N, C-alpha and C positions, 0 to 999 in steps of 0.2 A: 376711630368708628361708632356709630351711634347701637343701643341698646337694638330697635328696632332692626337697624341693617344686620346686626349683627345672628339676630333669631333668622329673620329672613334668609340669610347663605347658609345656617345650620340646617333649616329643613328644607332648604332646598337638596340636598346630600341624602336626605331621608324618604325612604322610597314609603315605609308605613311604621307607625307605631302607635301603642297604645299608652303607653308613660313614657313623659318627658320627666329626668330627676335634674333637677339644678342645685347645685352646689357651687356657688360662687360668690366673691363678693364682692366683685366689681358689676354684674347683672342682678336686676331687681325689677321691680313690678312692671315696668314698660316692656321687658323681654316676655315676661310669663304671660302678659294680658295678650300679647300677639300668641306666642305657643299653646295658650288655651283653645284656640280658634284648631289647633289642628290633632290635640291629645292631651288626656289629663296630666296638669302638672304636680311636680309632688319637689316643695320648694325645701332647702334645708340651712337654715340661720341661726346663728345664734346670738345676734345681736339688737334683735328686736325693730326688725326696717319692717318697711309698708311691703305687702306685698297681693298679688294676682293673682296667686296659683289656687287649685285647687286644693289641696293638701301645705300642710306647713309642719315641719316637724324642727322641733328644737328641744334635744335632749339632756340640755342644762339644768339645772336645779336653781329655782328661783323662789322664795317664799311665797309672790306675786307672781304666781307665772301668768295666768288667765289675763291678769292688769296690762302685762307686758306688749300684750297686743290688741288690746281692746281698740276696734275703730282702726285696726293696720292689716284689716285682710278681706279678702273679697268675700263678699254678700253669699254663706251656703260653706266657706270653707272649711275644712278642718281642720284641728288644731293639734297636732298628738305633740303632748309638752313633759317637758321631766326626765330622767333618769330610767323613768317604766319605758322608755322608747331607746333609749341608751344602745346604739350599735355594735355590739361586739362581738368577735369569735368566739367560733363553738368551744373553743378549750378555759373560755374564764368560767361558761357554765360546769364545764366538767370539772375544772376548778374545785366550785362551790362545793361538789361532793365529797371534797375531801379537805378540804378548809375547816379550820376550827378557829373559837373565838380567841382572841388574844390573852389569857390570863396568866401567861405565864413571867413577865417580864419583859424586857428586852435581851433579847438575845443574836437578835439576827436582824441587820438592817440592809435594805435595798435602797440604791442611790441610783435612782433612773429619771436622768432629766430631758428626755426626749435625744433623736437621734443627732441633731445639729448642736444646741446646746452654743449655741455663737456666742455666748458671755460666759461659757464656761463656768457657770455655777457649779456643775460637778467638782471643779476641783475646791469649791468653798465649803459645799457639804464633806468633804472628805477632811479640809483640816478642822471643821467643827467637831468632825466625828473624834478628831485626834484630842483637841481641847475639852472635849465632855468625858476623855477617861473613863470609859464604860469596861469592866474588870470583863475578858474573855469572850470580848462582843466577835461575832462573826459577819464581815462586812462584804457584800454581794456589789458590784460595780455594772452599770450596765452602759455603754455608750454606743455611738455610732459607728460607720466604718471613718468616717472623716471628721472625727471630733478633733474640735484646734489644738487640745491638750492632751492628746492620746500617750503623749512619749510618757509626759509627766506621770498621771493615771497610772500607767502601767508601773513605774518607778513606784511612785506610793502602793502600790499593790502587793507589787513583788520583796519589798522592804517588810509584808505585816503577814507572819504565815496564816491568818486567820482572815485575809481577806484575798478575795478573786474578781480579778476582770473578765468581763464577757464584753462580744463584739460582737453587732447585729444578729441580736440573739433573736431563737425562734420559738425559743420556751418562757417568755416574762411570765403566764401564768403560772409557769411551776416555781418559777423565782419569788413571784409574788406570794403562793399557798406557804413559801418554805421561810419568809420573811415576819417578824415580830414588828417593825415600824419600817417605814416607807419615807425616803424624804423624794419628792419627785414634783412635776411641774400640776397645773391647776387646770389644765386640758384633758383628752380625750381618755389619758393616764387615769385621771382622776376617778374614773367612773370605773374603771378596770379594776384599780385597787378596792374598792367599796364591794364589786361582787363578788370577791373573795374573803371582804371581813378583814383585808387591811389597813389599819391605821396610817395617817401619813404626815407629815406636814407638808404642803403642798404652797408650792414657790409660783407668783405669778411670773409666769417668765414670757408672756404677751400681754397687749393691752385688754383682748378680748378676755384672759381669765380671768382679771379682775375681781369683777362683780359675781363671778361664780365662787373663785377662792373666799368672795366676804360672806357671801350669802351659807357657802358651806359651813364655815366656821360659827355662824349664828345657829344653823342647825345641827351641829355637833359631829357631823362625819368627817371632818379635818379640822388641823390645826392652819390655819391661813395665813399666808406671810404675802405682804401684796406689793412688795417689790422687794429686791435682789438684796439678802442681808448678808452681813458682816459673819466672818467665822464664830466669831464673839455671840452675836443675836441667835445663832443657830444651837450653837452649843448651849445656850441655855435653855430653848425648846426641847433638844432631845433630852437634856437634864429632867426636865418636866415629866417628859414621859417614864426617867427611868423612878423618878420618886413619888409619880401616882400611878401604878399598874391598874387603878382600877379604872384612871382615867381609859387607857389604851384598852379594854375590855368593854367599854361604853362605847366609844368610837367605833373599834371593832361591830359590833352588833350594831348601831346604829347602821354605820355604811352599810351591811350584808343587807338588813333590809328596805334600803331605800333602792338599789341594783340589786336586780333579781338574774340579771343576765338571757331576759330572755324578748326585749326588743326587738330581735331580727323577728322573732315569731311574730309580735306583734304588728310589726308594719305590714310583715307578707300577706298576714290573717287580713288588716283590714287592704292592702290591694288586688290579694287575689283570694275574696272570700270565700270561704268552704262550704260547699253544697252540704248542709245539714237537715237531717228528717228526725219526725218524731214518729212515735208509735206508741200504741197503748201497751204499759208493764202489765209485765207476768210475772205469778210467782217464781219462772226461771230466773228472772232479775235479780232476786231478794239477795244472793251474795255480792253483785256488783255495787248496789246500792247500799246494802251493808255499809261497806267497804267507804263508799263517798261522804254519806251521813254521818260515820265516827270520825272523818278524819278530824284531827284536830281544830283545824281552819274553820272547816264547817261547823263543827261544832260549838265552839266558842262564839261564833257569826248567829247562831239559832236564838230564837225566844226561849228556849229550855235546853239550856247548857248538859243537863244533867246526862251521865253516862248510860248505856242500853245493852243489855246484851242481844246474843244473834236472836235467840228465841222469843225477845221482846220484839224484835224488829220486824221478826215472820208474823207475828199476832198483829201487830201495827199495821203490817202488808196487805194481811188478810180483810182489816175493816176498811181501809182503804178503796181495796178492788172492790169490795164489796157494796158499797157507799156511791150510791145515782149522783149526789152532791159534791164528789171529788172526783179529780181528773190525774191520774197519775201519769205520764209518758217519759218514756225513753229515747234521748237524743243519740243518733247516729251520724258518724261522718266515715265514709268510706264502707261501710257496711261493721263499723267497729261503735258500741257502745261509749259514749264521750261524758256522760250525765244525764240528771233527770230533771225531769219541772213538774210540778204540782200546782191545780189550780182548786183552791177551795171555795165552791159556788154559792152566792146566798143573794137570790133574788136577779137584780140588775147587774150586780158588780159578784168580781172574783178574787180572792186574795193567793197571790202567787209565790212558792217556795219555788228555788234553784239551786242543787248543786252539782257540781262538775267533776268529775274523774280527776284527783289532784296529780295525776302523772301529765292531765292537757293541760293542765293552767298555764296563764303565761299565752296561750295564741289566739286570745277571743273568742274561743267556742261560747262561755257564758251568754254572750251575745247573739249569737245566732242560734243557740238554742232560743232563749226568749223569745226572739222573733220568730222563729217555728212554730213553739209552743201557742204563739199567738194569733199566729195563722190555722191554727186547727183548732183552737177554741172556736175563733169566729165563725169558723167553716161549722162548727157541729155543735152548737151554744151558740147562735146569733142575738138571744137576747140582751146576753151582757154587754152592760154598757163602757164601764169600766173597771180597770186591773188594779189593786193595791198589792202594795209589796213593802212589809213592816221591816227597816233596817235596825240593826244595833247603831245606837249611839258612838260616832269614830270609826266606824265600820267603811272604811274610804272605797275600799275595793266596789262594796253591794251600790255606794252611792253612785259612785263612777260609772257603774254599769246601766243601773236604771235612767241613771242622766243620761246617756251616751242613746238609752232607748227611747228618750224623747216623754219620760215619766217627770211628773214635778210634785217636789215635796210637798208634804203635808205632816207637820212634825216629825213622829219617827214615821209615819208611811211615805212611800212613793204612790203618785197615780196616773194612772194612764187612763183617757176617755177612747172609746174605739167603734 
């Protein structure tokens, strides 16, 4: 059956739809082209194919992520690239709140090579742990209900007092939080491990994992094994972490920073944008704004990262509210303050500053506040022709925010004509 026939038959059975999500290696641009005449199409991919969708999501990490899809997407398509958009279950975000950076050495190893593990890499990992001969190590082994070597693995665990077999688990995040090192696959589970700061030896068990394993190793958030290793090779990798606990901690921090487990929220915000309004700030907002301004991430991204007291903040607010050349606005979503945006006016230009409630980060609300603020500014002061945003060097989050809002970089400033 051709892709066109397939999509036509699929759509025939659907009354109405606002969005069609396609996650299928056998269907691609031809299918999407027809489907787009019916509804918005989100394609999920990880191998850099040509697409005709409205949105493309590839949650894998690549050092040159944008280049993979250059010239391969429909005009105007939105590309959602990287582990920032990793689609993880809620328990991984919960796990982040109790996870710690692994700085205590290798005391517990998690072995989890996927539900099927057709090549029984699990048994290779267990033999490697034996050969590594780590004194007092605890081992959690996770397999699916139909693992081909479940009897042998069960016997291995039964013979070792500090080892435990887990079959078809529903608490994998909990096991990841408890572990110091994982031996796992290079697919979706790699992002789960990163989200809770779990260092891992990531083994490529499928062709579409090879590039992720290679790039992840280069970026330092996993130790990559691009083909199924021997037990001897894997044992040496395990010993490497035992000998170098600083490597364990560095990898833990790197992975934790790369995957924040808020990809689902980001995607939901893009697919169903929240309604954000802005209003003039008041002194009653001082306490909330103080909390946002003094958040460590916000402060470090500011031009002046110096600490300041609440009294100093209130004095600053009074000056801002009394100054006709400055506009301080509060962003609200569903009646709740979620951030603030400030415009400093100078003739036909304005400089913008924005800070979001730390509890709301990751939902894409910064962009919504920015756009609502721009509309408010254009309505109230139409003589403003361009907006500048000063961004600290290396502040990827702000660069991404203003880039998505169609600002153009000018040295350390981003600029937009309105």
